[in-house]
C-alpha positions as CSV (number, residue, x, y, z in Angstrom):
1,X,3.0,-7.2,24.4
2,X,2.1,-4.5,21.9
3,X,-0.3,-1.7,20.9
4,X,-2.6,-3.7,18.8
5,X,-2.8,-7.2,20.3
6,X,-6.1,-7.7,22.1
7,X,-5.8,-10.0,25.1
8,X,-9.0,-9.3,27.0
9,X,-12.6,-8.2,26.2
10,X,-13.3,-4.5,26.3
11,X,-15.2,-3.5,29.5
12,X,-17.1,-0.5,28.3
13,X,-20.7,0.4,27.6
14,X,-22.1,-0.1,24.1
15,X,-21.1,2.7,21.8
16,X,-22.5,3.5,18.3
17,X,-18.9,3.5,16.9
18,X,-18.2,0.0,18.0
19,X,-21.7,-1.2,17.0
20,X,-21.0,-0.1,13.4
21,X,-18.1,-1.9,11.8
22,X,-18.0,0.7,9.0
23,X,-17.8,3.8,11.2
24,X,-14.9,6.1,10.3
25,X,-12.9,8.5,12.5
26,X,-13.6,11.1,9.9
27,X,-17.3,10.5,10.0
28,X,-17.9,10.0,13.8
29,X,-15.3,12.0,15.7
30,X,-17.5,12.4,18.8
31,X,-18.4,8.7,19.1
32,X,-14.8,7.8,18.4
33,X,-13.6,10.1,21.2
34,X,-15.9,8.4,23.7
35,X,-15.1,4.9,22.5
36,X,-11.3,5.0,22.6
37,X,-10.8,6.3,26.2
38,X,-10.6,2.9,27.9
39,X,-9.0,1.4,24.8
40,X,-6.1,3.9,24.9
41,X,-5.7,3.5,28.6
42,X,-5.5,-0.3,28.4
43,X,-3.0,-0.5,25.4
44,X,-0.7,2.5,25.6
45,X,1.2,0.6,28.3
46,X,2.4,-2.0,25.7
47,X,5.4,-0.6,23.9
48,X,6.6,-3.2,21.5
49,X,5.2,-3.1,17.9
50,X,3.0,-6.0,16.9
51,X,4.1,-8.8,14.7
52,X,2.1,-9.2,11.5
53,X,1.4,-12.8,12.5
54,X,-0.2,-11.7,15.9
55,X,-2.3,-9.1,14.2
56,X,-3.4,-11.6,11.5
57,X,-4.3,-14.3,14.0
58,X,-6.5,-11.9,15.9
59,X,-8.3,-10.3,13.0
60,X,-8.8,-13.6,11.2
61,X,-10.6,-15.3,14.1
62,X,-11.9,-18.7,13.3
63,X,-11.0,-18.3,9.6
64,X,-13.2,-15.1,9.3
65,X,-12.3,-11.4,9.2
66,X,-13.7,-10.0,12.4
67,X,-15.1,-6.6,11.5
68,X,-15.8,-5.7,15.2
69,X,-12.2,-6.3,16.2
70,X,-11.1,-4.4,13.1
71,X,-13.2,-1.4,14.3
72,X,-11.6,-1.5,17.7
73,X,-8.1,-1.5,16.2
74,X,-9.1,1.4,14.0
75,X,-10.2,3.4,17.0
76,X,-6.9,2.9,18.7
77,X,-4.9,3.9,15.6
78,X,-6.9,7.0,15.1
79,X,-6.4,8.2,18.7
80,X,-2.7,7.5,18.6
81,X,-2.4,9.7,15.5
82,X,-4.4,12.4,17.2
83,X,-2.2,12.3,20.2
84,X,0.9,13.0,18.1
85,X,-0.6,16.4,17.3
86,X,1.1,16.7,13.9
87,X,-1.5,19.0,12.4
88,X,-3.1,18.9,9.0
89,X,0.1,19.5,7.1
90,X,1.6,16.3,8.4
91,X,-1.5,14.0,8.3
92,X,-0.6,10.4,8.3
93,X,-3.8,8.6,7.2
94,X,-7.2,9.0,5.8
95,X,-9.9,6.6,6.9
96,X,-12.0,5.5,3.9
97,X,-14.8,2.9,3.9
98,X,-14.4,-0.5,2.1
99,X,-17.6,-2.1,1.0
100,X,-17.8,-5.9,1.1
101,X,-17.8,-7.6,-2.4
102,X,-21.2,-7.3,-4.0
103,X,-22.7,-5.3,-1.1
104,X,-24.7,-2.1,-1.3
105,X,-22.4,0.9,-0.6
106,X,-25.0,2.4,1.7
107,X,-25.2,-0.6,4.0
108,X,-22.9,0.2,6.9
109,X,-23.2,-3.3,8.3
110,X,-21.5,-4.6,5.1
111,X,-18.5,-2.3,5.2
112,X,-15.4,-1.5,7.2
113,X,-12.8,1.3,7.5
114,X,-9.1,1.0,6.8
115,X,-6.2,3.4,7.5
116,X,-5.0,4.6,4.1
117,X,-1.4,5.9,4.2
118,X,-0.9,9.5,3.1
119,X,2.5,10.9,1.9
120,X,4.1,11.3,5.3
121,X,3.2,7.8,6.4
122,X,4.5,6.3,3.1
123,X,7.7,8.3,3.6
124,X,8.2,6.8,7.0
125,X,7.6,3.3,5.7
126,X,10.0,3.9,2.8
127,X,12.7,5.1,5.2
128,X,12.2,2.0,7.4
129,X,12.6,-0.3,4.3
130,X,15.7,1.6,3.3
131,X,17.3,1.0,6.7
132,X,16.2,-2.6,7.0
133,X,16.6,-3.9,3.4
134,X,18.8,-1.3,1.6
135,X,16.2,-0.6,-1.0
136,X,15.1,2.9,-2.3
137,X,11.5,4.0,-2.6
138,X,10.5,7.6,-3.3
139,X,7.1,8.0,-1.7
140,X,5.9,11.0,-3.6
141,X,6.3,11.8,-7.3
142,X,3.7,14.4,-8.5
143,X,2.9,14.4,-12.3
144,X,3.1,17.9,-13.8
145,X,2.6,19.3,-17.3
146,X,6.2,20.3,-17.7
147,X,9.4,18.3,-17.0
148,X,10.4,19.9,-13.7
149,X,9.7,16.8,-11.6
150,X,12.2,14.9,-13.8
151,X,14.9,16.6,-11.7
152,X,13.7,14.5,-8.8
153,X,13.8,11.3,-10.9
154,X,17.3,12.0,-12.2
155,X,18.6,12.9,-8.7
156,X,17.4,9.6,-7.2
157,X,18.6,7.5,-10.1
158,X,22.1,9.2,-9.9
159,X,22.2,8.5,-6.1
160,X,21.3,4.8,-6.8
161,X,24.3,4.3,-9.0
162,X,22.6,1.8,-11.4
163,X,20.4,0.1,-8.8
164,X,16.6,0.2,-9.5
165,X,14.5,2.8,-7.6
166,X,10.8,2.6,-6.7
167,X,8.6,5.6,-7.2
168,X,5.0,6.2,-6.2
169,X,3.5,8.3,-9.0
170,X,0.3,10.1,-8.1
171,X,-2.5,10.3,-10.6
172,X,-4.2,13.4,-11.9
173,X,-8.0,13.7,-11.4
174,X,-10.0,15.8,-13.9
175,X,-12.5,17.9,-12.0
176,X,-14.6,19.6,-14.6
177,X,-11.7,19.7,-17.0
178,X,-9.4,21.2,-14.4
179,X,-6.5,19.0,-13.5
180,X,-6.2,18.6,-9.7
181,X,-3.5,16.5,-8.1
182,X,-5.2,14.4,-5.4
183,X,-2.9,12.8,-2.9
184,X,-5.6,10.5,-1.7
185,X,-6.5,9.2,-5.2
186,X,-4.9,6.3,-7.0
187,X,-1.1,5.9,-7.1
188,X,1.1,4.0,-9.5
189,X,4.1,1.9,-8.3
190,X,7.0,2.4,-10.8
191,X,10.4,0.9,-10.8
192,X,13.0,2.9,-12.7
193,X,16.6,1.9,-13.4
194,X,19.3,3.8,-15.2
195,X,22.3,2.2,-17.0
196,X,24.9,3.2,-19.5
197,X,22.4,2.3,-22.2
198,X,19.5,4.3,-21.0
199,X,16.5,4.3,-18.6
200,X,14.0,1.5,-18.0
201,X,10.6,2.0,-16.5
202,X,8.4,-0.7,-15.2
203,X,4.7,0.1,-14.3
204,X,3.3,-2.2,-11.7
205,X,-0.1,-0.5,-11.6
206,X,-2.5,-2.5,-9.5
207,X,-5.3,-1.7,-12.0
208,X,-3.3,-3.2,-14.9
209,X,-3.7,-0.2,-17.2
210,X,-1.7,2.5,-18.9
211,X,-3.5,5.7,-17.6
212,X,-3.1,9.3,-18.6
213,X,-0.8,10.2,-15.7
214,X,1.6,7.4,-16.7
215,X,1.5,8.4,-20.4
216,X,2.3,12.0,-19.4
217,X,5.2,10.7,-17.3
218,X,6.6,8.7,-20.2
219,X,6.2,11.7,-22.6
220,X,8.3,13.8,-20.2
221,X,10.9,11.0,-19.9
222,X,11.3,11.2,-23.7
223,X,12.9,14.6,-23.1
224,X,15.8,12.8,-21.6
225,X,16.1,10.6,-24.6
226,X,16.0,13.6,-27.0
227,X,18.5,15.6,-25.0
228,X,21.1,12.9,-24.5
229,X,22.2,11.3,-27.8
230,X,22.2,7.5,-27.7
231,X,20.1,7.2,-24.6
232,X,17.0,4.9,-24.8
233,X,13.9,4.9,-22.6
234,X,12.2,1.5,-22.4
235,X,8.9,0.9,-20.6
236,X,6.5,-1.9,-19.9
237,X,3.3,-2.3,-17.9
238,X,1.8,-5.2,-15.9
239,X,-1.0,-6.9,-17.7
240,X,-3.7,-7.9,-15.2
241,X,-5.8,-5.9,-12.7
242,X,-5.0,-7.4,-9.3
243,X,-6.9,-4.9,-7.1
244,X,-10.6,-5.5,-6.3
245,X,-11.5,-2.9,-3.7
246,X,-11.2,0.9,-4.2
247,X,-9.0,1.8,-1.2
248,X,-6.0,-0.6,-1.1
249,X,-3.9,0.9,-4.0
250,X,-1.5,2.9,-1.7
251,X,-0.8,-0.1,0.6
252,X,-0.5,-2.4,-2.5
253,X,1.9,0.1,-4.2
254,X,4.4,0.3,-1.5
255,X,4.2,-3.4,-0.7
256,X,4.7,-4.5,-4.3
257,X,7.7,-2.1,-4.7
258,X,9.2,-3.5,-1.5
259,X,8.8,-7.1,-2.6
260,X,10.0,-6.4,-6.2
261,X,13.1,-4.5,-5.1
262,X,14.0,-6.8,-2.3
263,X,13.6,-9.9,-4.5
264,X,15.7,-8.3,-7.3
265,X,18.4,-7.4,-4.8
266,X,18.6,-10.9,-3.5
267,X,18.5,-12.5,-7.0
268,X,21.9,-11.2,-8.0
269,X,20.5,-10.1,-11.4
270,X,21.5,-6.7,-12.9
271,X,18.6,-5.7,-15.2
272,X,15.2,-5.2,-13.5
273,X,13.4,-4.7,-16.8
274,X,14.6,-8.0,-18.2
275,X,13.8,-9.7,-14.9
276,X,10.1,-8.6,-15.3
277,X,9.5,-8.8,-19.1
278,X,11.6,-11.9,-19.5
279,X,9.5,-13.9,-17.0
280,X,8.3,-17.4,-17.8
281,X,4.9,-16.0,-18.8
282,X,5.1,-14.5,-22.2
283,X,5.0,-10.7,-22.4
284,X,2.2,-9.2,-24.5
285,X,1.7,-6.0,-26.5
286,X,3.8,-4.2,-29.0
287,X,7.5,-3.8,-28.9
288,X,7.4,-0.1,-27.8
289,X,5.1,-0.7,-24.9
290,X,5.0,-4.4,-23.9
291,X,2.6,-5.8,-21.3
292,X,3.8,-8.5,-19.0
293,X,2.3,-10.9,-16.4
294,X,3.2,-10.1,-12.9
295,X,5.7,-12.7,-11.6
296,X,4.2,-15.2,-9.1
297,X,6.6,-14.1,-6.4
298,X,4.8,-10.7,-6.4
299,X,1.2,-12.0,-6.2
300,X,0.9,-11.7,-2.4
301,X,-1.4,-8.7,-2.7
302,X,-3.6,-9.9,-5.6
303,X,-7.3,-9.7,-4.6
304,X,-8.8,-10.8,-7.9
305,X,-8.9,-14.6,-8.6
306,X,-9.2,-13.7,-12.4
307,X,-5.7,-12.1,-12.2
308,X,-4.2,-15.3,-10.7
309,X,-5.7,-17.3,-13.6
310,X,-4.7,-14.8,-16.3
311,X,-1.1,-14.6,-15.0
312,X,-0.9,-18.4,-14.8
313,X,0.5,-18.1,-11.2
314,X,2.8,-20.7,-9.9
315,X,1.7,-21.1,-6.2
316,X,4.8,-23.1,-5.2
317,X,7.0,-20.1,-5.9
318,X,8.6,-18.4,-2.9
319,X,7.7,-14.9,-1.8
320,X,9.6,-12.2,0.1
321,X,10.7,-11.6,2.7
322,X,10.5,-15.0,4.5
323,X,10.8,-17.3,1.5
324,X,7.6,-19.2,2.1
325,X,5.5,-20.4,-0.9
326,X,2.8,-18.2,-2.4
327,X,0.3,-20.9,-1.6
328,X,1.2,-20.9,2.1
329,X,1.2,-17.1,2.3
330,X,-2.2,-16.7,0.6
331,X,-3.6,-19.5,2.7
332,X,-2.7,-17.5,5.9
333,X,-4.7,-14.5,4.8
334,X,-7.7,-16.1,3.0
335,X,-10.9,-16.0,5.0
336,X,-14.6,-15.1,4.8
337,X,-16.2,-12.2,6.8
338,X,-17.5,-12.6,10.3
339,X,-21.0,-10.9,10.4
340,X,-23.9,-10.8,12.7
341,X,-26.5,-13.6,12.0
342,X,-29.0,-10.9,11.5
343,X,-27.1,-9.3,8.6
344,X,-28.1,-10.6,5.1
345,X,-25.1,-11.2,2.8
346,X,-25.1,-13.7,0.0
347,X,-21.3,-14.0,0.0
348,X,-21.0,-14.7,3.7
349,X,-18.9,-17.8,3.3
350,X,-16.9,-16.7,0.3
351,X,-13.1,-16.6,0.9
352,X,-11.1,-13.4,0.1
353,X,-7.5,-12.4,0.4
354,X,-7.3,-10.0,3.3
355,X,-3.5,-9.5,3.2
356,X,-3.8,-5.8,2.2
357,X,-6.3,-5.0,4.9
358,X,-4.2,-6.5,7.6
359,X,-1.1,-5.0,6.2
360,X,-2.7,-1.6,6.2
361,X,-3.2,-1.9,9.9
362,X,0.3,-3.2,10.5
363,X,1.9,-0.5,8.5
364,X,-0.1,2.2,10.4
365,X,1.1,0.8,13.7
366,X,4.6,0.7,12.5
367,X,4.5,4.4,11.3
368,X,2.9,5.5,14.6
369,X,5.5,3.5,16.6
370,X,8.4,5.2,14.8
371,X,7.0,8.7,15.5
372,X,6.0,7.9,19.1
373,X,9.6,6.9,19.7
374,X,10.7,10.4,18.9
375,X,10.5,13.4,21.2
376,X,7.4,15.6,20.4
377,X,9.6,18.4,19.3
378,X,11.5,16.1,16.8
379,X,8.5,14.5,15.0
380,X,7.7,17.3,12.6
381,X,11.3,17.9,12.0
382,X,11.8,14.2,11.1
383,X,8.9,14.3,8.7
384,X,10.1,17.5,7.1
385,X,13.6,15.9,6.6
386,X,11.9,13.0,4.8
387,X,10.0,15.4,2.6
388,X,13.2,17.0,1.5
389,X,14.2,13.7,0.0
390,X,11.3,13.6,-2.4
């Protein structure tokens, strides 16, 4: 068995944390501390990490996302992170609230909380993907006004020896005209590949836009073009906005990079840029900055049905890593929300793609399991070693 698989009902008195599906560990630390004592005692005996399928089958009970069960899992994850005692400098997750589609943000009964991976958690996941699939993902790339962070890009591209590399580019938030880098804000998944002819940049932004942080990144990349004669820098951005909620961008980013790099690796092709922009759907935009439809094989995470229509998705196409059809995969994660009969919600029976929500919980468990498998004295050292790779 495993940390997250629930096999018996919880025998504990009612608790305000469990009664409120939207309660967050950040918001209710006292209630959380009370509610997880029996949970932790019952589940820490189970050492093997959960399969994504087991987690999905439990959370999507009777074709509905069970918010109460989701809250119980969140309590366990939060206490496991706290028991690692990593400190603020090595925080793994934040715990933001996700409001149900069309619901009032102040209605706690129509919201739930997800574990949002911070830099250290994404670094652990990237390392696990490197060991399992042989793909490279740089979990932190901080935009700056000068070109200093290009050294990190060049270093990783040189080590990749012509293979594409995934980068998670953080965005810059303008607080009263003062640029502040916010690690918990939006993140852009980029795939960059160097060749004898130049450098190609693919922007897989889940919001489907070319924002200021990306424009600044491209401007700095031009320094390479001007400093090395004959080197070109090509770039292209995905066309459609696939993300619907406000908290799934980090989970989406590392997932789409994993699927894109793994699919490319297994395809036997040599140019990632051509693989994306030469897709069956016609690329749009000008020659200097084309926009392209996200390939159907990468539509696992898409939350907006409009993006599926705009991208003319082929649901029979296979998706990574298990080579099942997109139709089958999305069918496994499509469900309505399970709510109390006393809660009014007009979209109660509307289906939604919950893959990113369930994947966020699975990723969190995977990160925690890796760190729990290390000696306490080795955990921070391991995370610091991963940081040096950024």
